[in-house]
N, C-alpha and C positions, 0 to 999 in steps of 0.2 A: 937529776933535777932536784932542787930542793924546794921546799914548800914556800920560799920567798917568791918564787916565779908565779904563784898563782894569787898573790895578793898585791894589788895595786896601792893599797893604803898602808903598807907596812913601813916602818922606818928604816928597814934594812936596804941596802943598794941591790935593786933588781933590775939592773941596766939593760940586760938582754931582752927582757920581756917589753921593757918601756921602749926600747928603740925598735923593736919589731911592730910594736903597736903604733908608734909614730909613723913609721914607713907605711904600714897599712892604711892609716888615716890619710896621709898624703897621697897615696896611689888611689884611693877612693875619691878624693877631691879632683884629682886630674880625670880619673875615669868618668865622674859624673859630669864634669864640664865638657869633656869630649862628646858625651852623649847628647847634651843639651845643644851643643854647636851642630851636630850632625842632623839632629832631628828636633828642632826647636818646638814645633807645633805639638808634638806628642809626648814630650818629656818634661813638663813642668814640674812633676814630683821629683825629679832630680835637683832642681834648684832648691827646693824645700830640704832634700837630703843634704846638700852641701851646706845649707844654712845650719843645720844641727852639727856638722863637722866643723864648721867654724867656730861655733860655740864650744865645742870640744877642745878645738886648738887653743882657743882663748884661755880656757880654764885649766889646760893640762899642766902649766907650771905648778899650780897649787895641788893638783891631784897627784902628780908624780914627785913633787917635792924638790923642784929645781928653781925656786924663785930667786935664790941667791946667785945663780949663774947667770950673769946679766946678758950675755950673748943669746943664749938659748930663750931666755925669759922675754927679752924684747922681740925676738924672732916670732915666738909664739903668739904674743899679743898682736903683732902686725899682721901676721898670716890669718890669724883668727877674725880680726876686724875686717880685713880685706875680703876674705871668702864670705863672710856674713853679710856684708854690705852688697857686694856684687851678686851674690845668690838671690837676695831679695829683689834687687833691681832686675835680674833677669827674670825671675818669676812674675813680677808685676808688669814688665814690659811685654812678655808673651801673652798675658791676659788682654792687654790692650790691642795688640796686633791681631788676636785671632777674631775680633769683630770685624766683619767686612764693611767697607766704607758704603754708605748710602749712594744709591745712583739715582740721578734726576732725569726723568724722561721729558 
């Protein structure tokens, strides 16, 4: 293993580490989403975690240096924005639904 594998910000091609980190972030997005669907009332924090992962996905082309690869670049931007927006919607919706409706006697 070379020293390149430990540096995300180097100009050397460290594709193996970058690919592994991208898969890990994607898997965490899916896992956090599945937990939110399974237990929405008790897992609001996972929406905020997905928001952070969405930000990471959005900025990953600049962090990893693949801005000039248009397919990967557009994919990262779209996934980042979609995950970011939907995670904020999910977090705020669960706060609205946790308040029980007032009953009139």
